[in-house]
C-alpha positions in Angstrom: -69.0 209.6 -15.9 -72.3 210.5 -14.0 -73.0 213.7 -12.6 -73.0 214.3 -8.6 -76.5 214.9 -7.4 -75.6 218.4 -6.8 -74.2 219.0 -10.2 -77.2 217.5 -12.0 -79.6 219.6 -9.8 -77.5 222.7 -10.8 -77.9 221.9 -14.7 -81.1 220.4 -14.8 -82.9 222.1 -12.1 -85.8 220.9 -10.0 -89.3 220.3 -11.9 -92.1 222.8 -11.4 -93.8 220.2 -9.0 -90.3 220.0 -6.9 -90.0 223.6 -6.9 -93.5 223.9 -5.4 -92.8 221.1 -2.9 -89.9 222.9 -1.5 -92.3 225.3 0.4 -94.8 222.2 1.0 -96.0 222.6 4.7 -97.8 219.1 4.1 -96.5 216.3 6.7 -94.8 213.5 4.9 -97.2 210.8 4.0 -97.5 207.3 5.8 -98.2 203.8 4.4 -99.1 200.5 6.0 -96.2 198.5 6.3 -97.3 195.5 4.8 -99.9 193.6 7.3 -98.0 194.3 10.3 -100.1 196.9 11.8 -97.5 199.5 11.6 -97.7 202.3 9.7 -94.4 204.2 8.5 -93.4 207.5 6.4 -92.8 206.7 2.7 -89.3 207.7 3.1 -86.6 206.1 5.1 -83.5 207.6 6.4 -80.8 205.6 4.7 -77.7 205.6 7.4 -75.3 203.8 5.2 -72.2 204.8 3.5 -73.7 208.3 3.0 -74.5 208.9 6.5 -71.3 207.4 7.6 -69.4 209.9 5.2 -70.4 213.0 7.4 -66.8 214.0 8.8 -68.0 214.6 12.4 -70.6 213.2 14.5 -71.9 216.6 15.5 -72.7 217.5 11.6 -74.2 213.7 11.2 -76.6 214.0 13.8 -77.9 217.5 13.3 -78.7 215.9 9.7 -80.4 213.1 11.6 -82.4 215.4 14.3 -83.3 217.4 11.3 -84.7 214.1 9.5 -86.9 212.9 12.3 -88.0 216.8 12.8 -89.2 216.6 9.2 -91.0 213.5 9.8 -88.4 210.9 8.2 -88.4 208.9 11.3 -87.7 205.4 9.7 -83.9 204.8 10.5 -82.3 202.2 8.0 -78.6 200.9 9.4 -76.8 197.8 9.3 -74.4 196.0 11.7 -71.6 196.4 9.1 -72.1 200.2 8.0 -68.9 202.2 8.8 -67.7 199.3 10.8 -70.3 200.1 13.4 -70.1 204.1 13.0 -73.5 204.3 11.6 -75.3 202.3 14.6 -73.0 204.1 17.4 -74.2 207.7 15.5 -77.5 206.6 15.8 -77.4 205.4 19.3 -76.3 208.9 20.4 -79.8 210.2 19.8 -82.0 207.2 21.1 -81.8 208.3 24.7 -83.9 211.2 23.6 -85.7 210.2 20.6 -86.0 206.4 20.4 -89.8 206.7 20.8 -90.0 209.1 17.8 -88.5 206.4 15.4 -88.9 202.8 13.5 -85.0 201.1 14.1 -84.0 198.8 11.6 -80.8 197.1 11.4 -79.6 194.3 9.0 -77.2 191.4 10.0 -74.1 190.1 7.7 -73.9 187.0 9.9 -74.8 183.5 8.2 -74.6 181.7 11.1 -77.1 181.5 14.2 -74.2 182.1 16.6 -72.8 185.1 14.9 -76.1 186.6 14.3 -77.0 186.5 17.9 -73.6 188.3 18.7 -74.2 191.1 16.3 -78.0 191.7 17.3 -76.3 192.1 21.0 -73.4 194.8 19.5 -75.9 196.4 17.7 -78.6 196.9 20.4 -75.3 198.1 22.7 -74.4 200.6 19.7 -77.9 201.9 19.3 -78.5 202.1 23.1 -81.9 200.3 22.7 -83.3 197.2 24.0 -85.3 196.2 20.7 -85.9 197.0 17.2 -88.7 197.3 15.1 -86.7 195.6 12.1 -84.3 193.4 11.9 -82.9 192.0 8.5 -80.7 189.4 7.4 -78.6 191.3 5.1 -77.6 191.1 1.2 -79.0 188.2 -0.1 -76.3 187.2 -3.1 -77.4 184.0 -4.6 -79.0 180.7 -4.2 -76.1 179.3 -2.5 -76.3 181.8 0.0 -79.8 181.3 0.5 -78.9 177.6 1.3 -76.5 179.2 3.8 -79.0 181.3 5.3 -81.9 178.7 6.0 -79.5 175.5 7.0 -79.7 174.3 10.4 -77.7 176.9 12.6 -77.9 179.7 10.2 -79.0 183.3 10.4 -82.4 182.7 9.7 -82.8 180.8 13.1 -81.5 183.7 15.0 -83.5 186.1 13.2 -86.6 184.3 13.9 -85.7 183.7 17.2 -85.4 187.6 17.8 -88.9 188.1 16.7 -89.8 185.3 19.0 -88.1 186.6 22.0 -89.5 190.6 21.1 -85.8 191.6 20.3 -87.2 192.7 17.2 -91.1 193.2 16.1 -90.5 192.3 12.6 -88.0 189.9 10.5 -87.2 190.5 6.9 -84.5 190.1 4.6 -82.7 192.4 2.0 -80.9 192.1 -1.4 -79.7 193.8 -4.4 -77.9 191.1 -6.4 -80.4 187.9 -7.4 -83.9 188.3 -7.9 -84.9 184.8 -8.4 -82.8 183.5 -5.1 -85.2 186.6 -3.3 -88.2 185.2 -4.7 -87.4 182.0 -3.5 -86.6 183.2 0.1 -89.9 185.1 0.4 -92.0 182.1 -1.0 -90.3 179.7 1.5 -90.3 181.9 4.8 -92.3 183.8 7.1 -90.7 187.2 6.8 -92.3 190.1 7.6 -90.8 192.7 5.4 -88.3 192.7 2.4 -86.0 195.4 1.4 -84.7 195.1 -2.3 -83.3 197.0 -5.3 -86.3 198.8 -7.2 -85.6 201.7 -9.5 -86.4 202.5 -13.3 -83.0 200.8 -14.2 -83.6 197.3 -12.8 -87.3 196.8 -14.4 -85.9 195.1 -17.3 -82.9 193.2 -16.4 -82.5 189.6 -16.1 -79.9 187.0 -16.1 -78.2 184.4 -18.3 -75.2 182.2 -17.9 -72.9 185.1 -18.6 -74.4 187.5 -16.2 -76.6 190.5 -16.8 -78.6 191.1 -19.6 -81.5 193.3 -21.1 -84.9 191.5 -21.0 -88.5 192.0 -21.9 -90.3 193.6 -18.7 -91.0 190.8 -16.5 -88.2 188.4 -17.0 -86.2 188.6 -14.5 -86.0 191.7 -12.4 -86.9 192.4 -8.5 -90.3 194.1 -9.7 -91.6 191.2 -11.7 -90.2 188.3 -9.5 -89.9 189.4 -5.9 -92.3 192.1 -5.6 -95.5 190.3 -6.4 -94.4 187.5 -3.9 -93.9 190.1 -1.3 -97.3 191.9 -2.2 -99.3 188.6 -2.5 -98.1 187.6 1.1 -98.8 191.2 2.7 -95.1 192.3 3.4 -93.7 195.8 4.1 -91.7 196.4 1.0 -88.6 199.1 1.3 -87.4 200.1 -2.0 -83.8 200.7 -2.1 -80.9 201.6 -4.6 -83.5 204.4 -5.8 -80.4 206.2 -7.1 -78.4 203.8 -8.2 -75.7 204.7 -6.0 -75.5 207.9 -7.9 -75.3 205.6 -11.2 -78.9 207.0 -12.5 -78.1 210.7 -11.9 -78.6 212.4 -15.2 -80.4 209.4 -16.5 -83.6 210.8 -15.0 -84.6 213.9 -12.7 -84.4 213.2 -8.8 -88.0 213.5 -8.6 -88.5 211.0 -11.2 -86.1 208.4 -9.6 -87.9 208.9 -6.3 -91.5 208.8 -7.9 -90.8 205.8 -9.8 -90.1 203.4 -6.7 -92.6 205.2 -4.9 -95.2 204.4 -7.7 -94.7 200.7 -7.1 -96.5 199.0 -4.5 -94.2 199.2 -1.9 -94.5 200.8 1.4 -91.4 203.2 1.6 -88.0 204.0 -0.2 -84.9 204.5 1.8 -82.7 207.2 0.5 -78.9 208.1 1.4 -78.2 211.7 1.6 -74.3 213.0 2.3 -75.4 216.7 2.1 -78.0 218.3 4.5 -79.9 220.1 1.6 -80.7 216.3 -0.1 -82.7 216.1 3.2 -84.6 219.1 2.5 -85.3 218.2 -1.2 -86.5 215.0 -0.7 -88.6 215.6 2.1 -90.4 218.2 -0.2 -90.7 215.6 -3.0 -91.8 213.1 -0.5 -94.8 215.5 0.8 -95.9 216.4 -2.8 -96.0 212.8 -3.9 -98.3 211.8 -6.4 -98.7 208.2 -7.8 -97.1 208.3 -11.7 -99.6 207.0 -14.2 -98.6 203.5 -15.7 -97.5 205.3 -18.9 -95.2 207.4 -17.5 -93.9 204.6 -15.4 -93.5 202.8 -18.9 -91.7 205.8 -20.2 -89.2 205.8 -17.3 -88.5 201.9 -18.0 -87.0 203.0 -21.1 -85.0 206.2 -20.4 -81.8 204.0 -19.7 -79.9 202.3 -22.4 -80.1 198.7 -22.2 -76.3 198.5 -22.1 -76.3 200.9 -19.3 -78.9 198.9 -17.5 -76.9 195.7 -17.8 -73.6 197.4 -16.6 -75.5 198.7 -13.5 -77.0 195.4 -12.8 -73.6 193.7 -13.0 -72.6 196.4 -10.7 -74.8 196.0 -8.2 -74.4 192.2 -8.4 -71.1 192.5 -6.7 -71.8 195.7 -4.7 -71.5 195.6 -1.0 -73.1 197.8 1.2 -70.7 199.7 3.3 
């Protein structure tokens, strides 16, 4: 059984760089969000299941306020997170903090009409009249992509929202199928993409029986979809950096975050169910320096191949809460 994040930190401790980073006064670095003209902090506040797990609104909003104060101003939520609880909690801060943040939500709908209804409800929950980013949520397969892009599909509503300035930018997310994601990015005019980019996904492909370990480059998001996004100048958001905690104990927190940020991405979104994790992650973000390719190659090998394949199968069927 994988160690919890706090258990792992207690056993292994932070690296010397991480210890120094905890007192770092430097601001959180920013990067261009693709060719959109917007700069974003390299770490996003993940407002999914970990944010919803805070017992009270008061506790959750204290953490979110602190994140904004620390410069983690890109907020990553979704219409479906906590059956609306995530958006509702974030919305409580928007009357006073809306101008400070980049607000992203995601739509699980697959028809245009359902997507329009979800956008309207998300705006109401978030107490705003616009979004910086709206994503089609959780691309699962080529068949799912066909439904998304069909006449009357969710793609129609997302592009409409961008055209009508309800959202500045339109994107798509996925952690299940790199081949389908590559096709989606090649076919459509997305501004951004969010996908599973971590050291355990870097040598995983698919055959008729499911996830298999492969030579690097055969079938991962990193090898297939990321180059397309980079070539088209999209903003790229790395997710599943900790692998839903499956990767804790396989590498240090610093290594997991720095691996993702050393890829050609705009930022990485992190879920933080405890306030101290926020402080640690921001400190690491402030101290970030890109890893050399030799270290990236080493980290791609730290997770045993059977564990990589099992992890990929987990993500194949994992539903964002």
